[in-house]
VEXMITI-325234 format. One line per field, with one value per residue (C-alpha): residue in three letters; x, y, z; residue number from 1. Coordinates in pm, 1 decimal, padded with zeros to 6 digits. Each point is the difference from the previous one (the first is absolute). Example, Ala and Ser with C-alpha at 12.3 -4.5 7.8 and 13.67 -1.06 7.14 Angstrom:
BEGIN
code: [ala  ser]
X: [01230.0  00137.0]
Y: [-00450.0  00344.0]
Z: [00780.0  -00066.0]
pos: [1  2]
! end
This chain:
BEGIN
code: [met  pro  leu  thr  ala  val  pro  asp  leu  ile  glu  ala  ala  arg  pro  gly  gly  leu  gly  ala  phe  asn  val  ile  thr  leu  glu  his  ala  glu  ala  ile  ala  ala  ala  ala  glu  ser  thr  glu  lys  pro  val  val  leu  gln  leu  ser  glu  asn  thr  val  ser  tyr  his  gly  gly  ile  ala  pro  leu  ala  leu  ala  cys  leu  his  ile  ala  ala  glu  ser  arg  ala  thr  val  ala  val  his  leu  asp  his  ala  thr  thr  phe  glu  leu  ile  thr  ala  ala  val  asp  leu  gly  ile  arg  ser  val  met  tyr  asp  gly  ser  ala  leu  asp  tyr  pro  asp  asn  val  ala  ala  thr  ala  ala  ile  thr  arg  trp  cys  his  asp  arg  gly  val  his  ile  glu  ala  glu  leu  gly  glu  val  gly  gly  lys  asp  gly  ala  his  ala  leu  gly  val  arg  thr  asp  pro  asp  glu  ala  ala  gly  phe  val  thr  ala  thr  gly  ile  asp  ala  leu  ala  val  ala  val  gly  ser  ser  his  ala  met  his  thr  arg  thr  ala  glu  leu  asp  asn  asn  leu  ile  ser  arg  leu  ala  ala  ser  val  pro  val  pro  leu  val  leu  his  gly  ser  ser  gly  val  pro  asp  asn  gly  leu  arg  ala  ala  val  asp  his  gly  ile  arg  lys  ile  asn  ile  ala  thr  arg  leu  asn  val  leu  met  thr  ala  ala  ile  gly  ala  thr  leu  ala  asp  asn  pro  thr  leu  ser  asp  pro  arg  lys  tyr  leu  gly  pro  ala  arg  ser  ala  ile  gln  ser  glu  val  glu  arg  phe  leu  arg  leu  leu  ala]
X: [00002.2  00125.1  00153.9  -00275.7  -00016.8  00055.7  -00348.2  -00181.7  00075.0  -00093.5  -00366.1  00015.0  00068.4  -00325.3  -00154.8  00293.6  00349.8  00274.0  00288.0  00364.3  00231.2  00399.0  00249.6  00313.3  00090.2  -00159.2  -00199.5  -00193.4  -00067.0  -00125.4  -00221.6  -00189.4  -00060.4  -00131.0  -00180.9  -00202.6  -00091.2  -00120.3  -00254.9  -00018.8  00085.4  00199.0  00324.3  00328.4  00353.6  00237.7  00324.0  00208.8  00287.4  00147.6  -00046.1  00119.4  00314.9  00041.1  00005.3  00218.7  -00218.1  -00375.6  -00001.6  00043.4  -00324.9  -00223.5  00052.7  -00081.0  -00327.7  -00081.5  00022.9  -00201.6  -00251.0  00000.9  -00028.3  -00266.6  -00432.4  00001.6  00017.2  00333.7  00137.3  00402.6  00042.4  00337.3  -00053.1  00214.8  00183.0  00214.4  00208.9  -00145.1  00267.9  -00174.9  -00328.1  00146.6  00152.5  -00293.7  -00233.8  00249.7  -00032.8  -00349.3  -00152.5  -00281.7  -00079.5  00286.5  -00024.2  00204.2  00131.9  00095.7  00012.3  00312.8  -00066.4  -00137.1  -00350.8  00018.0  00316.3  -00230.5  -00315.7  00257.8  00207.4  -00351.8  -00139.9  00287.7  -00010.5  -00366.2  00017.4  00259.4  -00214.6  -00285.8  00123.1  00086.2  -00301.1  00138.5  -00186.6  00164.6  -00071.9  00169.1  -00003.7  -00083.5  00332.1  00180.6  -00135.3  00203.6  00039.5  00200.4  -00072.5  -00212.2  -00366.8  -00045.2  00160.6  -00329.1  -00078.0  -00025.6  -00266.4  -00049.0  -00219.5  -00289.5  00059.5  00328.6  -00037.2  -00207.4  00236.0  00290.4  -00200.0  -00132.7  00360.9  00139.7  -00235.3  00049.7  -00248.4  00022.4  00120.2  00160.7  -00170.3  00088.1  -00326.8  00185.9  00249.2  00349.1  00263.6  00188.6  -00252.4  -00038.1  -00287.9  -00305.3  -00093.9  -00014.1  -00310.2  -00170.8  -00171.2  -00376.4  -00121.7  00338.8  00015.3  -00380.5  00118.6  00293.6  -00215.9  -00229.3  00251.3  00257.7  -00090.2  00210.8  -00032.1  00214.0  00258.9  00042.5  00398.7  00118.2  -00341.8  00196.8  -00044.0  -00381.8  -00199.2  -00307.0  -00248.2  00196.7  00104.5  -00372.8  -00184.7  00298.0  -00106.8  -00327.4  00043.0  00167.6  00413.3  00037.2  00329.2  00172.4  00336.2  00127.0  00381.9  00126.2  -00300.4  00106.5  00432.4  -00107.4  -00191.4  00226.5  00305.9  -00260.3  -00036.0  00352.0  00108.2  -00269.0  00159.3  00323.0  -00036.6  -00190.4  00254.3  00336.2  00248.2  -00229.1  00215.6  -00270.6  -00107.4  -00307.2  -00089.6  -00020.9  -00068.5  -00341.5  -00141.3  00065.4  -00150.8  -00362.8  -00003.5  00011.4  -00230.9  -00279.7  00083.2  -00095.2  -00318.3  -00144.8  00102.3  -00166.0  -00352.2  00025.2  00027.8  -00236.2]
Y: [00025.9  00350.2  00196.0  00209.6  00301.0  00037.5  00267.4  -00255.9  -00298.6  00265.4  00016.7  -00332.1  -00092.7  00204.6  00016.5  -00209.0  00094.3  -00059.4  -00211.9  00056.2  -00211.7  00035.0  -00200.6  -00027.9  -00387.7  -00159.8  -00279.6  00328.7  00130.1  -00326.4  -00106.1  00342.0  -00034.1  -00374.8  00133.0  00293.1  -00316.1  -00180.5  00264.9  00132.1  00326.1  00323.2  00046.7  00220.6  -00176.6  00283.3  00084.0  00256.8  00162.7  -00237.5  -00249.8  00103.9  00107.7  -00387.0  -00076.2  00245.1  00137.2  -00008.7  -00136.0  -00423.7  00011.5  00266.6  -00177.7  -00332.0  00161.2  00161.8  -00364.3  -00202.2  00339.7  -00043.0  -00379.8  -00008.3  -00076.5  00221.6  00391.7  00121.5  00290.0  00100.4  00285.8  00178.6  00019.3  00299.2  00159.7  00237.2  00155.3  00044.4  -00196.2  -00326.7  00140.8  00074.9  -00363.9  -00120.2  00172.5  -00104.7  -00337.4  00017.2  00052.0  00218.9  00087.3  00125.9  00169.7  00271.3  00026.3  00333.0  -00059.9  00128.8  00341.1  00248.1  00084.5  00280.1  -00176.4  -00329.3  00183.0  00129.8  -00330.7  -00214.6  00241.8  00039.5  -00398.1  -00036.8  00257.9  -00228.3  -00335.7  00137.9  00143.3  -00386.9  -00151.0  -00115.2  -00009.9  00110.1  -00058.8  00245.7  00033.2  00293.7  00006.7  -00347.3  -00320.2  -00177.9  -00318.8  00121.2  00337.6  00242.2  00056.5  -00405.9  00006.6  -00093.3  00298.8  00285.4  00099.6  00132.0  00340.6  -00030.4  00367.9  00030.8  -00334.7  00154.0  00302.5  -00256.5  -00181.2  00332.8  00122.0  -00288.5  -00167.2  -00336.8  -00300.5  -00202.0  00101.6  -00172.1  00086.0  -00070.1  -00107.6  -00243.2  -00248.9  -00084.1  -00183.4  -00249.2  -00123.0  -00350.9  -00012.1  00103.0  00169.4  00372.0  00177.2  00259.4  00292.5  -00022.8  00306.8  00195.3  -00280.7  00141.1  00315.8  00020.9  -00190.8  00252.4  00286.6  -00154.8  -00010.8  -00333.8  -00333.6  -00079.4  -00225.3  -00197.6  -00096.5  -00196.3  -00263.6  -00300.5  00119.3  00050.0  -00278.6  -00096.7  00172.0  00305.1  -00054.2  -00103.0  00349.3  00197.5  -00109.1  00088.3  00359.2  00137.8  -00210.3  -00076.6  -00180.7  -00224.5  -00044.6  -00358.0  -00089.5  -00091.2  -00288.1  -00223.0  00055.9  -00117.7  -00313.2  -00049.1  -00049.7  -00233.9  -00214.5  -00038.4  -00018.1  -00269.8  -00206.0  00015.0  -00101.6  -00311.9  -00070.9  00106.3  -00141.6  00203.1  00201.7  00061.1  00314.1  -00069.4  -00265.5  00302.9  00272.1  -00225.0  -00001.2  00323.7  00151.7  -00219.7  00117.5  00389.5  -00080.6  -00131.2  00322.8  00189.0  -00144.6  00021.2  00399.3  00028.8  -00172.7  00191.2  00345.9  -00057.1]
Z: [00009.4  -00049.7  00230.6  00188.0  00169.3  00393.6  -00086.9  -00178.3  00246.3  00270.8  -00135.1  -00073.1  00303.2  00123.3  00255.1  00115.1  00047.2  -00253.4  00173.9  -00043.4  00057.9  00004.7  -00160.5  00082.3  -00117.3  -00379.8  00238.7  00165.2  -00347.6  -00108.4  00321.3  -00025.5  -00366.8  00082.5  00300.7  -00244.1  -00260.9  00202.9  00193.3  -00293.8  00152.7  -00120.0  00159.1  00066.4  -00088.2  00202.6  00011.4  00267.4  -00043.0  00264.4  -00172.2  -00289.8  00204.0  00089.8  -00354.8  -00107.9  -00235.1  -00072.2  -00423.0  00098.4  00267.5  -00178.1  -00311.7  00109.7  00207.8  -00351.1  -00197.4  00285.6  00057.5  -00400.5  -00070.7  00309.2  -00051.2  00321.0  -00024.0  00133.4  -00050.9  00182.0  00229.4  00098.5  00369.5  00200.5  -00231.5  00117.8  -00307.2  -00335.0  -00229.8  00197.4  -00113.6  -00336.0  00027.2  00077.7  -00302.5  -00312.6  00157.9  -00067.8  00348.4  -00025.6  00390.9  00243.2  00363.2  00062.4  00381.8  00101.7  00323.9  00070.0  -00106.1  00146.5  -00069.1  -00231.6  -00183.9  -00026.7  -00182.5  -00214.9  -00076.6  -00010.9  -00264.6  -00238.6  -00002.2  -00022.2  -00302.1  -00199.9  00131.9  -00143.4  -00317.0  -00082.8  00158.6  00323.1  00303.5  00300.5  00392.6  00275.0  00334.3  00235.2  00288.1  -00001.9  00037.0  00184.1  00220.1  00296.6  00008.6  -00249.6  -00089.9  -00020.2  00382.6  00226.4  00119.9  -00300.9  -00207.6  -00325.3  00021.8  -00289.2  -00073.0  -00033.3  -00219.1  -00238.5  -00033.6  -00100.9  -00270.8  -00154.0  00061.4  -00132.3  -00254.3  00096.3  -00109.8  00373.3  00308.3  00311.1  00349.4  00386.4  00179.9  00204.8  -00131.0  -00034.1  -00220.1  00061.9  00328.8  00049.4  00235.3  -00166.8  00278.6  -00125.7  00024.7  -00241.8  00018.1  -00212.2  00038.5  -00115.5  -00279.3  -00119.1  00082.6  -00246.2  -00233.6  -00070.1  -00002.0  -00249.7  -00358.6  -00050.9  00105.7  00364.6  00014.6  00339.3  00068.9  00290.2  -00018.7  00050.0  00406.6  -00064.5  00127.1  -00208.6  00127.2  -00033.1  -00363.0  -00091.0  00192.5  -00190.7  -00317.1  00086.2  00148.0  -00286.9  -00091.8  -00327.0  -00023.4  00233.0  00029.4  00152.3  00019.8  00405.6  -00014.5  -00293.6  00087.4  00361.9  -00139.6  -00283.6  00272.0  00229.4  -00300.7  -00058.5  00362.4  00007.0  -00265.1  00114.8  00295.8  -00125.3  -00262.0  00139.0  -00277.7  -00280.1  -00233.6  -00284.2  -00037.9  -00132.3  00253.8  00277.3  -00259.0  -00117.9  00324.2  00054.8  -00291.5  00069.5  00331.8  -00127.9  -00326.4  00308.7  00178.8  -00317.2  -00079.2  00400.4  -00042.2  -00375.1  00168.7  00315.9  -00192.7  -00301.0]
pos: [1  2  3  4  5  6  7  8  9  10  11  12  13  14  15  16  17  18  19  20  21  22  23  24  25  26  27  28  29  30  31  32  33  34  35  36  37  38  39  40  41  42  43  44  45  46  47  48  49  50  51  52  53  54  55  56  57  58  59  60  61  62  63  64  65  66  67  68  69  70  71  72  73  74  75  76  77  78  79  80  81  82  83  84  85  86  87  88  89  90  91  92  93  94  95  96  97  98  99  100  101  102  103  104  105  106  107  108  109  110  111  112  113  114  115  116  117  118  119  120  121  122  123  124  125  126  127  128  129  130  131  132  133  134  135  136  137  138  139  140  141  142  143  144  145  146  147  148  149  150  151  152  153  154  155  156  157  158  159  160  161  162  163  164  165  166  167  168  169  170  171  172  173  174  175  176  177  178  179  180  181  182  183  184  185  186  187  188  189  190  191  192  193  194  195  196  197  198  199  200  201  202  203  204  205  206  207  208  209  210  211  212  213  214  215  216  217  218  219  220  221  222  223  224  225  226  227  228  229  230  231  232  233  234  235  236  237  238  239  240  241  242  243  244  245  246  247  248  249  250  251  252  253  254  255  256  257  258  259  260  261  262  263  264  265  266  267  268  269  270  271  272  273  274]
! end
């Protein structure tokens, strides 16, 4: 199936939320696409700047994701997540990625607005969907630390000033959580959805329990990013396989069960968010 644009997937997922899952290895991408096929739900394969750095460049894994998306029977998009440099965004777009997130969180507000607006104009000139964030979206401090919140009026002004297509908001989640104990502010999500004229994105969704994710979608979140939860289950599956087979040396023998664990969890999330 031809690669699908993120805005089209957001619409296809309504009234539910669009599941967006981070890819670190080829097994992640294969499992996520397989889950989309088995559930017949749209999905996003996401590559973060950290993953690009880990692999030493964007092309190998990005091209693999684009090929998997194009060959899948499901509707799949590929997205660049948390890019902090224009160079990485241009490299992604040159490869064929049509959705990016620019992360200007390290900049002061006026500089973040200026940089985000400039990158948005460049992306729109090329038909590329762009997501951004207001303030820092982190996992240790920043706007997705558990006590920080996005102000609806400021968020609306940021979207107007930058022209972005989607906005990541801080409503109580946090990146890199291994426990699913984050409590979201659903009243704030509703206020943001009423104030902001573009789809809202929830980062740090791995730390939110199932009922919290379902409520977030019901109150106005449209794209839900999940990464850590898949990695936790992948690592556990590898550990269990090696514990049962301590002399195992063929990576396919432990990466296979890990891939299956990721697929099962993505299937569960996609059904939950629908």
